[in-house]
Every structure is written in structure tokens, then in C-alpha cells.
C-alpha positions as CSV (number, residue, x, y, z in Angstrom):
1,M,-80.2,-146.1,177.9
2,P,-81.8,-145.8,174.5
3,R,-81.0,-148.5,171.9
4,I,-79.9,-148.1,168.4
5,A,-82.7,-149.5,166.2
6,D,-83.1,-153.3,166.7
7,T,-79.5,-153.9,167.6
8,D,-78.0,-154.8,171.0
9,L,-76.3,-151.5,171.3
10,D,-77.6,-149.6,174.3
11,V,-76.1,-146.1,174.3
12,F,-75.8,-143.0,176.4
13,P,-78.1,-140.3,175.1
14,L,-75.2,-138.1,174.2
15,N,-72.8,-139.4,171.6
16,L,-69.4,-137.9,172.4
17,G,-67.7,-136.5,169.2
18,G,-64.1,-137.4,168.8
19,N,-63.3,-135.0,166.0
20,V,-61.6,-132.6,168.4
21,F,-59.2,-135.2,169.8
22,G,-55.7,-134.5,168.4
23,W,-57.1,-131.2,166.9
24,T,-58.4,-128.6,169.4
25,A,-57.9,-131.0,172.3
26,D,-54.4,-132.5,172.8
27,E,-54.0,-136.0,174.2
28,P,-54.0,-135.2,177.9
29,T,-57.1,-133.0,177.5
30,S,-58.7,-135.7,175.4
31,F,-58.1,-138.3,178.1
32,A,-59.6,-136.0,180.7
33,I,-62.7,-135.4,178.6
34,L,-63.1,-139.1,177.9
35,D,-62.6,-139.9,181.6
36,A,-65.2,-137.3,182.7
37,Y,-67.7,-138.6,180.1
38,A,-67.2,-142.2,181.2
39,D,-67.5,-141.2,184.9
40,A,-70.8,-139.6,184.1
41,G,-72.2,-142.8,182.6
42,G,-71.3,-142.1,179.0
43,N,-70.4,-145.1,176.8
44,F,-70.8,-143.9,173.2
45,I,-67.8,-142.4,171.3
46,D,-67.9,-141.2,167.7
47,T,-64.8,-140.8,165.5
48,A,-63.6,-141.3,161.9
49,D,-60.4,-142.4,160.1
50,S,-60.1,-138.9,158.6
51,Y,-59.9,-137.0,161.9
52,S,-57.7,-134.8,161.9
53,A,-56.2,-135.1,158.4
54,W,-57.0,-131.4,157.8
55,L,-54.1,-130.3,160.1
56,P,-50.6,-129.7,158.7
57,G,-48.5,-132.8,159.4
58,H,-51.5,-135.0,160.1
59,V,-52.6,-137.9,157.9
60,G,-55.9,-138.9,159.5
61,G,-56.5,-141.4,162.2
62,E,-55.1,-139.2,165.0
63,S,-58.4,-139.2,166.9
64,E,-58.7,-143.0,166.6
65,A,-55.2,-143.5,167.9
66,I,-55.9,-141.2,171.0
67,I,-59.1,-143.1,171.7
68,G,-57.2,-146.4,171.3
69,R,-54.6,-145.3,173.8
70,W,-57.3,-144.2,176.2
71,L,-59.1,-147.6,175.9
72,A,-55.8,-149.4,176.6
73,R,-55.1,-147.3,179.7
74,R,-58.6,-147.8,180.9
75,G,-58.4,-151.5,180.5
76,R,-62.0,-152.1,179.6
77,R,-63.4,-152.3,176.1
78,D,-66.8,-154.0,176.2
79,D,-68.6,-151.3,178.2
80,V,-67.8,-148.7,175.5
81,V,-69.6,-148.4,172.1
82,I,-67.1,-147.2,169.5
83,A,-68.3,-145.8,166.2
84,T,-65.9,-144.9,163.4
85,K,-66.1,-144.2,159.6
86,V,-64.5,-145.0,156.3
87,F,-64.1,-142.8,153.2
88,G,-62.6,-139.5,154.3
89,K,-59.0,-140.3,155.0
90,P,-56.9,-138.9,152.2
91,D,-55.3,-142.3,151.3
92,R,-58.5,-144.2,151.9
93,R,-61.1,-142.4,149.7
94,G,-64.2,-144.2,148.5
95,L,-66.2,-147.3,149.3
96,S,-64.6,-149.9,147.1
97,A,-64.4,-153.4,148.6
98,A,-60.7,-153.3,148.8
99,N,-60.6,-149.9,150.5
100,I,-63.3,-150.7,153.1
101,A,-61.4,-153.9,154.1
102,A,-58.1,-152.1,154.4
103,A,-59.5,-149.1,156.1
104,A,-61.3,-151.3,158.7
105,D,-58.1,-153.1,159.6
106,E,-56.2,-149.9,159.9
107,S,-58.9,-148.4,162.2
108,L,-58.9,-151.5,164.3
109,R,-55.1,-151.2,164.8
110,R,-55.3,-147.6,165.7
111,L,-58.2,-148.2,168.1
112,G,-56.4,-151.2,169.6
113,T,-59.4,-153.4,169.5
114,D,-60.7,-156.4,167.7
115,H,-64.1,-155.0,166.8
116,I,-65.8,-151.8,165.8
117,D,-69.3,-151.5,167.2
118,L,-70.8,-149.2,164.6
119,Y,-69.0,-148.7,161.2
120,Y,-70.2,-145.9,158.9
121,A,-69.9,-145.2,155.3
122,H,-68.8,-141.6,156.0
123,Y,-70.1,-140.4,152.6
124,D,-72.0,-142.0,149.7
125,D,-69.9,-143.2,146.8
126,P,-71.8,-143.1,143.5
127,D,-68.7,-144.4,141.7
128,V,-68.9,-147.8,143.3
129,P,-71.9,-150.1,143.0
130,L,-73.9,-150.4,146.2
131,E,-73.7,-154.1,145.9
132,E,-69.9,-154.0,146.2
133,S,-69.8,-151.7,149.1
134,L,-72.5,-153.4,151.1
135,A,-71.0,-156.8,150.5
136,A,-67.7,-155.5,151.9
137,F,-69.4,-154.2,155.0
138,D,-71.3,-157.5,155.3
139,A,-67.9,-159.4,155.1
140,L,-66.6,-157.3,158.1
141,V,-69.7,-158.2,160.1
142,R,-69.4,-161.9,159.3
143,A,-65.8,-161.8,160.3
144,G,-66.6,-160.3,163.6
145,K,-64.6,-157.1,162.9
146,V,-67.7,-154.9,162.9
147,R,-70.9,-155.4,164.9
148,H,-73.2,-153.1,162.9
149,V,-73.0,-150.8,159.9
150,A,-74.5,-147.3,159.3
151,A,-74.6,-144.5,156.8
152,S,-73.6,-140.8,157.1
153,N,-74.3,-138.0,154.7
154,H,-76.6,-139.9,152.4
155,A,-79.5,-138.6,150.3
156,P,-82.9,-140.2,150.9
157,E,-83.0,-141.9,147.6
158,R,-79.5,-143.5,148.0
159,L,-80.2,-144.5,151.6
160,A,-83.4,-146.2,150.6
161,E,-81.7,-147.9,147.6
162,A,-78.9,-149.2,149.9
163,L,-81.4,-150.7,152.3
164,A,-83.2,-152.3,149.5
165,V,-80.0,-153.9,148.1
166,S,-79.1,-155.2,151.6
167,D,-82.6,-156.7,151.9
168,R,-82.5,-158.3,148.4
169,E,-79.0,-159.7,148.8
170,G,-79.2,-160.8,152.4
171,L,-76.4,-158.4,153.5
172,A,-75.8,-156.5,156.7
173,R,-78.2,-153.6,156.8
174,Y,-77.5,-150.0,157.8
175,V,-79.0,-149.5,161.3
176,A,-78.4,-145.8,161.7
177,L,-78.0,-142.6,159.9
178,Q,-75.7,-139.7,160.8
179,P,-77.0,-136.5,159.2
180,H,-76.2,-132.8,159.6
181,Y,-79.2,-131.8,161.8
182,N,-79.7,-129.3,164.6
183,L,-82.0,-126.5,165.7
184,V,-80.9,-124.2,162.9
185,E,-80.3,-126.9,160.2
186,R,-83.7,-128.6,159.9
187,A,-84.8,-128.5,156.3
188,A,-82.4,-131.1,154.9
189,Y,-83.4,-133.8,157.4
190,E,-87.0,-133.1,158.2
191,G,-88.7,-134.4,155.1
192,P,-87.9,-137.3,152.8
193,L,-84.7,-138.3,154.6
194,R,-86.4,-138.5,158.0
195,D,-89.3,-140.4,156.3
196,V,-86.9,-143.1,155.1
197,V,-85.3,-143.4,158.5
198,A,-88.7,-143.7,160.2
199,R,-90.1,-146.2,157.7
200,E,-87.0,-148.4,157.8
201,G,-86.6,-148.3,161.5
202,L,-83.2,-146.7,161.6
203,A,-81.8,-144.6,164.5
204,T,-80.7,-141.0,163.9
205,L,-77.4,-139.8,165.4
206,P,-77.1,-136.2,164.2
207,Y,-73.7,-134.4,163.9
208,Y,-73.1,-130.7,164.4
209,A,-75.7,-130.8,167.2
210,L,-74.6,-127.3,168.3
211,A,-74.2,-125.8,164.8
212,K,-70.5,-125.3,164.9
213,G,-70.9,-123.7,168.3
214,F,-73.6,-121.2,167.4
215,L,-76.1,-123.0,169.6
216,T,-73.9,-122.5,172.7
217,G,-75.0,-118.8,172.6
218,K,-71.4,-117.7,172.4
219,Y,-71.8,-116.0,169.0
220,R,-74.0,-113.0,169.3
221,D,-74.0,-109.4,168.0
222,G,-71.0,-107.5,169.4
223,A,-69.4,-110.6,171.0
224,A,-65.8,-111.3,170.3
225,A,-65.5,-114.5,168.2
226,D,-62.4,-116.7,167.8
227,G,-61.6,-120.3,167.2
228,P,-61.5,-122.4,164.0
229,R,-65.3,-122.7,163.9
230,A,-66.2,-119.1,164.4
231,P,-66.8,-118.2,160.8
232,G,-69.2,-121.1,160.3
233,A,-71.0,-120.3,163.5
234,L,-71.4,-116.6,162.7
235,A,-73.1,-117.5,159.4
236,Y,-76.2,-118.4,161.5
237,L,-76.3,-114.9,163.1
238,D,-79.2,-113.6,161.0
239,D,-82.8,-112.7,162.0
240,R,-83.8,-116.4,162.3
241,G,-80.7,-117.2,164.3
242,R,-81.3,-114.3,166.7
243,A,-84.9,-115.6,167.2
244,V,-83.5,-119.0,168.0
245,L,-81.1,-117.6,170.5
246,D,-83.9,-115.6,172.1
247,A,-86.0,-118.8,172.4
248,L,-83.1,-120.7,173.8
249,D,-82.5,-118.0,176.4
250,V,-86.1,-118.1,177.6
251,T,-86.1,-121.9,177.8
252,A,-82.8,-122.1,179.5
253,G,-83.9,-119.5,182.1
254,A,-87.1,-121.5,182.8
255,H,-85.1,-124.6,183.5
256,G,-82.1,-123.0,185.2
257,T,-79.7,-124.4,182.7
258,S,-77.6,-123.4,179.8
259,V,-78.4,-122.6,176.2
260,T,-76.2,-125.5,175.1
261,A,-78.1,-128.0,177.2
262,V,-81.4,-126.8,175.8
263,A,-80.1,-127.1,172.2
264,I,-79.0,-130.7,172.9
265,A,-82.3,-131.5,174.6
266,W,-84.4,-130.2,171.7
267,L,-82.5,-132.4,169.3
268,A,-82.8,-135.5,171.5
269,A,-86.6,-134.9,171.6
270,Q,-87.0,-135.1,167.9
271,P,-88.5,-138.1,166.2
272,T,-86.0,-140.9,165.3
273,V,-83.1,-139.2,167.2
274,V,-81.4,-141.6,169.6
275,A,-78.3,-139.6,170.6
276,P,-77.0,-136.2,169.3
277,I,-73.3,-136.0,168.6
278,A,-71.4,-133.2,170.2
279,S,-67.8,-132.6,171.1
280,A,-66.1,-130.8,173.9
281,R,-62.6,-129.2,173.8
282,T,-62.4,-129.1,177.6
283,V,-63.9,-130.9,180.6
284,E,-65.8,-127.7,181.5
285,Q,-67.5,-127.7,178.1
286,L,-68.5,-131.3,178.6
287,G,-70.7,-130.4,181.6
288,A,-73.2,-128.5,179.5
289,L,-73.5,-131.4,177.0
290,L,-74.2,-133.8,179.8
291,D,-76.8,-131.5,181.2
292,G,-78.5,-131.5,177.8
293,A,-78.6,-135.3,177.8
294,R,-80.4,-135.2,181.2
295,L,-82.8,-132.3,180.4
296,R,-86.4,-133.1,179.4
297,L,-88.3,-130.2,177.7
298,D,-92.0,-129.9,177.9
299,E,-94.5,-129.3,175.1
300,A,-94.4,-125.5,175.6
301,D,-90.6,-125.5,175.4
302,L,-90.6,-127.5,172.2
303,R,-93.3,-125.4,170.6
304,R,-91.4,-122.2,171.4
305,L,-88.1,-123.6,169.9
306,D,-89.9,-125.1,166.9
307,A,-91.6,-121.8,166.1
308,A,-88.4,-119.8,166.3
309,S,-86.4,-122.2,164.2
310,E,-89.0,-123.1,161.6
311,P,-87.1,-123.4,158.3
312,R,-87.8,-120.4,156.0
313,P,-88.1,-120.5,152.2
314,A,-84.8,-119.6,150.5
């Protein structure tokens, strides 16, 4: 299994997204997906304290609670790497020291565990000094409540500054970055942000690996589109998006696999990427994600996909 930076976290090359748990996957379905993932050798689950606060009647933490009940039923904790995040829950906004400490304790209770393996700053918080936020994360690590800390949705300058502060102050250092990155969303990551990650030895764990479902091949001209992510996916259906789908079709045909698997495999092959994050609403959808974790593309495949998806000037 690949390892996250210089930590002791060895992880499955597909990071299972928990954003759907309690949203588009109810608890029994979520348990079935988690069981199937674990049975296939998966050990890396991503969630956040804000999932799924966007639903009427939800307050956030629903995904964590489902994962916690699954862990309790399973009866084993130490062979699973759990990542969660702080900032996005409506009553836990921001990265103040007090908020980080309280949010971590609440996440631990929902997850039913005494430690979080990877704890993210879900977003940057320019209203709080980095020294304060990073000291709060460091305190969690020293207390044994968190094993490692990471960043999500950070600009390159702020990520570099945070790492410099940690080094200067002797605080726990971010070991990973979770950016928005996939075959049709390349420009924001491939540049200064990736340069910081590579220079500082961080691992990349990209979210929206399938571009809100577009890279499953489901959203094409003339195809019926439904579901909560359909509008976002259809936004990619332009000339470039069609070229990407054509390249995915050719590559999938050559390997006897799905378009989904190829999209995951392309992302996994990119510099600094350790494990793409993708979610499944059903056990059947999970199969294609697992295929992508196993698939190895050759140089010709990568050149074909790179050419079709090359970012174009605005």
C-alpha cells in the first residue's frame, strides 16, 4: 500500500469518500458499501464534520456518526485509517483554537473512537492567525487525539506559509493536501500548488476524482441526467469534455474496463497523488472505483488522456 508522506499511515490507493453516507446512501446502504470496500482490502475512509449539513433537518456529522456505528459493529479500529475535517459544520465554523478543540472532541464522539488518523483544516481561515490554528492542531497531536494533520482547499501561498510556521514554531506539520483535482479540473492544481506539495514532501489526496460524476461517462449528449450532481457534471459537457470522454472510451476499451476506472487510474498516476477520493452511492458503483485502484495505465494511455484534457486558456 502507498504511504502518506513520511507518516506511518499505509493506505489503500482509493480513499473512500464518506460524503454520501446519510445523504444519497442511507445507513444500511452505507454499511454495505463500507463492508464491500473493507472486504476488497480498503482501509482509508474520508469524511467531515459538515457532511451532510446541507440537507433539511441535518446539522452535520451524520456521515461521521454512520461511520462510527459501522466501526462499532465491525469491532476493529486499528486497521482502518479515518480522515475527517474541521471548519464546515454550521455551528463549528473557522479555525480558532477553541473551535478546533471542540470540533475534534465532537468528531471523536460521533466516530466512537479515541483518535483521528488524519485531521484536516477543511478550508483556510484568514481571520485566524496561522500560529493559533496550527498550535491547536499540535495540541491534539500531543494529546493523542489526532495522529497527523492535513490541509484542504488551500492556496499555494497559504499552504507554504502554514508549513513555514509549523517548522519555525516546532508544531505538527501538514502531511497532505486535499485539493479539487481530476481529469477535467487540472489547472488549479498543476502549477504553484503542486510545486509546494512536491517541494515540501506532502501527499495529495484529491477530491471530486470523478468530476461530480462526469468522468463516469454517464453524462453525454442526449443522455437523460438526474441526481443531485447532474447540473455540476453537465457543466463539463463542452468540446473539451467530449474529447476527454472520447479518450476515456478508447482507453477503457483497450483495457477491457470502465471509463470510471480509467479516470481513477489517470489521477492515481499523477505526480504527488497517493489516493484519489471517490464515493459510491451503491455497492455496484464501488466496483468500478476498485477497478480503477488496480488499473495501471501505460505511457500511451497517459499521453492520450493528457492531450485530450490539457487545460485551455480561459
